[in-house]
C-alpha positions in Angstrom: 9.0 59.4 129.1 7.7 61.9 125.9 6.0 59.3 124.6 4.0 58.4 127.8 3.7 62.4 128.2 2.3 62.5 124.6 -0.2 59.9 125.4 -1.2 61.5 128.6 -1.9 64.6 127.1 -3.8 63.0 124.1 -5.8 60.9 126.6 -7.3 64.1 128.5 -7.7 66.2 125.6 -10.0 63.4 124.1 -11.5 62.8 127.8 -12.4 66.6 127.8 -13.7 66.4 124.0 -15.4 63.4 124.7 -17.3 65.2 128.4 -18.4 68.0 126.2 -20.0 66.0 123.3 -21.9 64.6 126.2 -23.1 67.2 127.3 -24.0 68.6 124.3 -25.6 65.1 123.0 -27.8 65.2 126.2 -28.2 68.9 126.1 -29.8 68.7 122.6 -31.8 65.9 123.2 -33.5 67.2 126.2 -34.1 70.8 124.5 -35.5 68.7 121.3 -37.7 66.5 123.6 -39.1 69.5 125.1 -40.0 71.0 122.1 -41.6 68.3 120.4 -43.8 67.5 123.5 -44.8 71.1 123.6 -45.6 70.9 120.3 -47.5 68.0 120.9 -49.5 70.0 123.7 -50.0 72.8 121.5 -51.7 70.9 118.6 -54.0 68.6 121.2 -55.4 72.5 122.6 -56.2 73.5 119.2 -58.3 70.0 118.5 -59.8 70.2 121.9 -60.8 74.3 121.0 -62.0 73.3 117.7 -63.9 70.1 118.7 -65.5 72.2 121.4 -66.7 74.4 118.8 -67.9 72.2 116.0 -65.0 73.7 113.6 -62.2 71.0 113.7 -60.4 70.9 110.1 -58.6 67.3 109.9 -57.1 67.6 106.4 -55.6 71.0 107.9 -54.3 69.6 110.8 -53.1 66.7 109.4 -50.9 68.5 107.0 -49.5 70.8 109.4 -48.5 68.1 111.9 -47.1 64.6 111.7 -48.0 63.4 114.5 -51.2 61.2 114.5 -54.5 62.3 116.2 -57.7 61.9 117.0 -60.5 63.5 119.2 -63.2 61.9 120.9 -66.3 63.4 122.7 -68.1 62.0 125.8 -71.2 62.4 128.0 -70.6 63.1 131.5 -70.8 59.1 132.1 -67.8 58.5 129.7 -70.2 57.1 126.5 -68.3 58.3 123.3 -71.0 60.8 121.5 -68.8 62.4 118.9 -65.7 60.8 117.5 -62.8 62.4 114.7 -63.0 61.0 111.2 -59.7 59.0 111.4 -59.3 56.6 114.1 -56.3 54.2 114.4 -58.8 51.6 115.8 -62.6 50.6 115.6 -64.8 52.8 117.8 -65.6 49.9 120.2 -61.5 49.3 121.0 -60.8 52.7 122.0 -63.5 52.4 125.1 -60.7 51.2 127.2 -58.6 54.2 126.3 -61.4 56.7 126.8 -62.2 55.2 130.6 -58.4 55.4 131.4 -58.6 59.3 130.6 -62.1 59.9 132.2 -60.8 58.0 135.6 -57.6 60.0 135.4 -57.4 62.3 138.0 -55.3 65.1 135.7 -56.6 66.5 132.9 -53.7 65.6 130.5 -51.3 62.4 131.0 -50.3 59.3 128.9 -52.2 56.2 128.8 -51.2 52.8 126.8 -53.8 50.7 124.9 -52.3 47.5 122.7 -48.8 48.4 123.4 -49.1 51.8 122.0 -48.6 54.9 124.0 -51.1 58.0 123.6 -50.6 61.5 125.4 -53.9 62.9 126.3 -55.5 66.1 127.0 -59.1 66.3 128.9 -61.4 69.9 128.4 -64.8 69.9 129.8 -67.4 70.8 127.2 -68.9 74.1 127.5 -72.6 74.0 126.4 -73.2 70.4 127.4 -72.3 67.5 130.1 -69.1 65.8 129.2 -65.4 65.8 128.2 -63.6 66.2 124.8 -60.4 64.2 124.7 -57.8 64.6 122.5 -55.3 62.0 121.7 -51.8 62.2 119.8 -50.1 59.1 119.0 -46.3 59.3 121.1 -44.5 56.5 118.5 -44.0 59.3 116.2 -42.5 61.3 118.8 -40.4 58.5 120.0 -39.6 57.7 117.0 -38.0 61.0 115.9 -36.3 61.4 119.2 -34.7 57.7 118.4 -33.5 58.8 115.2 -32.0 62.1 116.8 -30.1 60.1 119.6 -28.8 57.8 117.1 -27.6 60.5 114.8 -26.2 62.4 117.7 -24.2 59.5 119.1 -22.8 58.7 116.0 -21.9 62.1 115.1 -20.3 62.3 118.3 -18.2 59.1 117.9 -17.2 60.5 114.7 -16.0 63.6 116.2 -14.2 61.6 119.0 -12.3 59.7 116.6 -11.0 63.1 115.1 -10.4 64.8 117.9 -8.0 61.7 119.0 -5.8 62.1 115.9 -6.0 65.9 116.2 -5.1 65.4 119.9 -1.8 63.6 118.9 -1.5 65.8 116.6 -1.6 68.5 118.7 0.2 66.9 121.8 3.3 66.6 119.0 3.2 70.2 118.3 3.3 70.9 122.2 5.6 68.2 122.6 8.1 69.9 120.2 9.4 72.8 122.2 9.3 70.3 125.5 11.7 68.2 123.5 13.7 71.1 122.4 14.3 72.4 126.1 14.9 68.9 127.5 17.5 68.5 124.8 18.9 71.8 125.4 19.0 71.3 129.6 20.4 67.5 129.0 23.4 69.2 126.8 24.0 72.6 129.4 24.3 70.3 132.0 26.9 68.0 130.4 28.5 71.0 128.9 28.8 72.8 132.4 30.0 69.2 133.9 32.5 69.4 131.1 33.8 72.9 131.8 33.5 72.2 135.4 35.8 69.0 135.4 38.8 70.8 133.3 39.6 73.5 136.2 38.9 70.9 138.9 41.4 68.2 137.4 43.9 71.1 136.9 43.4 72.0 140.5 43.2 68.8 141.8 46.8 67.9 140.1 48.4 71.0 141.2 47.6 70.2 144.6 48.7 66.9 144.4 51.9 68.1 143.1 52.5 70.4 146.1 51.2 67.8 148.3 54.0 65.4 147.4 56.8 68.1 147.7 55.7 68.8 151.2 59.1 69.7 152.2 59.8 72.5 149.5 58.9 76.4 150.6 55.8 77.7 149.0 57.8 80.0 146.8 59.2 77.4 145.5 55.9 75.7 144.7 54.5 79.2 143.5 53.9 77.9 139.6 51.4 75.0 141.0 49.5 77.4 143.3 49.2 80.0 140.6 48.2 77.4 138.0 45.6 76.3 140.9 44.4 80.0 141.3 44.4 80.8 137.4 41.6 77.9 137.5 39.7 78.7 140.7 39.4 82.0 139.1 37.9 80.5 135.7 35.7 78.0 137.6 34.4 81.0 139.6 33.7 83.1 136.6 31.7 80.2 134.9 29.9 79.1 138.3 28.6 82.9 138.5 27.6 83.0 134.5 25.7 80.0 134.8 23.9 81.1 138.3 23.1 84.3 135.9 21.7 82.3 133.0 19.7 80.4 135.6 18.1 83.2 137.3 17.5 84.6 133.9 15.8 81.6 133.0 13.4 81.5 135.8 12.7 84.8 136.0 14.5 86.1 139.1 17.2 88.2 137.1 15.9 91.7 137.4 17.2 95.0 135.6 17.5 98.3 137.3 16.0 100.7 135.0 16.8 103.9 135.1 18.1 107.4 132.6 22.1 107.4 132.1 24.3 109.0 129.4 24.9 106.0 127.3 27.8 107.8 125.4 29.8 108.0 128.7 29.2 104.3 130.1 30.4 103.3 126.7 33.5 105.6 127.1 34.3 103.9 130.6 33.9 100.4 129.4 36.5 101.1 126.2 38.9 103.0 128.8 39.2 99.8 130.7 40.3 97.6 127.7 42.8 100.2 126.5 45.8 98.3 128.4 44.9 95.3 127.1 44.8 96.5 123.7 48.1 97.9 124.0 49.6 94.5 125.8 48.4 93.0 122.7 49.3 95.7 120.1 45.9 95.8 119.0 44.6 99.3 117.9 41.1 99.9 120.1 39.1 102.8 118.6 36.1 104.7 119.3 33.6 106.8 117.9 31.2 108.0 120.6 29.8 111.6 119.1 26.1 110.9 119.7 24.7 112.3 123.1 21.9 111.5 124.8 20.2 109.7 127.9 19.0 106.2 127.8 16.5 104.2 129.6 17.8 101.3 131.2 20.4 99.3 133.3 23.6 100.8 133.0 25.3 97.7 134.7 23.9 95.3 132.2 24.7 97.5 129.3 28.3 97.7 130.3 28.6 93.8 130.8 27.3 93.7 127.5 30.0 95.9 126.2 32.5 93.9 128.1 31.2 90.7 126.5 31.4 91.7 122.7 35.0 93.7 123.2 36.5 91.1 125.4 35.5 88.4 122.5 36.6 90.9 120.1 40.0 91.4 121.2 40.7 87.6 122.2 40.1 86.5 118.5 42.0 90.0 116.7 45.7 89.1 116.4 48.4 91.5 117.1 48.5 94.1 114.6 44.4 94.1 114.3 42.1 96.5 115.3 38.7 96.7 117.2 36.7 99.4 117.0 33.3 100.7 118.9 30.6 103.1 117.9 27.7 104.7 119.0 25.2 106.3 116.6 21.2 107.6 117.3 18.7 106.8 114.5 15.4 108.7 115.9 14.2 106.3 118.7 16.9 103.5 118.2 20.5 103.6 120.1 22.7 101.9 117.7 26.0 100.3 118.8 28.7 98.7 116.9 31.3 96.5 117.6 33.6 95.1 114.8 37.1 93.3 114.5 39.8 92.4 112.0 40.3 89.1 113.7 39.6 85.4 112.3 36.2 86.0 111.4 33.0 83.0 111.8 32.1 80.8 109.5 28.2 81.4 107.8 27.1 78.0 109.0 28.3 79.1 112.8 26.7 82.4 112.9 23.1 81.2 113.9 24.5 79.2 116.8 26.9 81.3 118.6 24.3 83.0 121.0 24.1 78.8 122.2 25.2 78.1 125.4 28.5 76.5 125.2 29.0 76.7 122.2 32.0 76.8 120.2 32.9 77.5 116.9 36.5 75.8 117.2 36.8 73.4 120.0 40.9 73.3 119.7 40.7 77.1 119.6 38.4 77.6 122.6 40.9 75.4 124.8 43.8 78.0 124.1 41.2 81.0 125.0 40.0 82.2 128.4 36.4 82.3 128.6 33.1 80.4 129.6 31.4 80.0 126.6 28.3 81.6 128.2 29.2 85.2 127.2 27.6 85.6 124.0 24.2 84.1 125.9 24.3 86.3 128.4 24.6 89.1 125.7 21.7 87.9 124.0 19.7 88.1 127.3 20.8 91.2 128.1 19.5 92.9 124.6 16.3 90.9 124.7 15.6 92.3 128.0 15.7 95.9 126.8 13.4 95.1 124.2 16.7 94.8 121.5 18.1 93.1 118.8 21.4 92.2 117.7 22.9 91.0 114.1 26.1 89.7 113.2 28.1 89.8 110.1 31.6 88.0 109.3 34.0 86.7 107.1 36.8 84.4 107.9 39.8 86.1 108.0 38.5 89.5 107.4 36.5 89.9 110.9 33.0 90.2 112.7 30.8 92.9 113.4 28.2 93.1 115.8 25.4 95.7 115.7 23.1 96.0 118.5 19.8 98.4 118.4 18.5 99.6 121.6 15.1 101.4 121.3 15.5 104.5 123.7 
């Protein structure tokens, strides 16, 4: 699939480049053709004017122009009365050329003689009856145009070849994030399927046990029903998190921005975790002395704190400590969540915000969670134009530092 897409992108780029080169070649050719034609017309005007006044300087004009030219003067009957010094053919062989020009209804045009083309300009003499006819050989002009067209064509083909390889390179660069996104989507679907399969299997097994003991009371089978209810809650949480991230990816997840006291919001969150901390014999401390208003989505900031505190309590053993602090640094509000838990190896720190990423698969199976919390936290922080840093030492604990612009 990606190979076909890369080829398609390459061919589209090459096609666009070929069209642009074609337009450039055609435009350049016609511009040069018009300029060369105008130069020939100007040359004939000059020669006709000077021939009429008898002051033609052949040497000067030959040095100035590459085109071969000559002029002839005739009486009103078409008989040649005067000619320039340089003639391409004997004078008697030029008579048919003069007759064609004399008989032409237009004062200028093109005539051919012995497979050679000439452009002419016919101007009446002022003092005596007759004409001065200036001829310019078109072969030199056509040769210049042929060489120009050949040069442009060869250059265009070379550029087209280079554009093919350049387009392949750019297509590979463009495909890199697409491949990455595709792989992440595939992994996301596989991980989501795996996470959903476990609670569904548990629910199915427990309900089959209940159904197999249909004669027993509900109270006697509460164990199986409680297991099913617990897994349903876990699955509901997982679906909610998946829906949240799906809306975030499609930019449909909106924020309700408003001014609110950040320290009050954090205090409300930490108060809700105190019973859980006491149950697990974990010391929960907070330092929220900094006051001030913060502009953001209060509910999402609370959700962010819930995720960080919940993770800290999950991975901190009994007798450990979890602390939350808030400090103001100019235009930044800095929130720090630290624990004295198990810690995280350095190799995992850069990946913990990926969806469904598990530092320890065996440990994660024993701990409730969807594996999406830190991915949601990362989105909330980025949506508030903030940043998060994490430092950890295995066996000593982990510290998350969230910086939010006020």
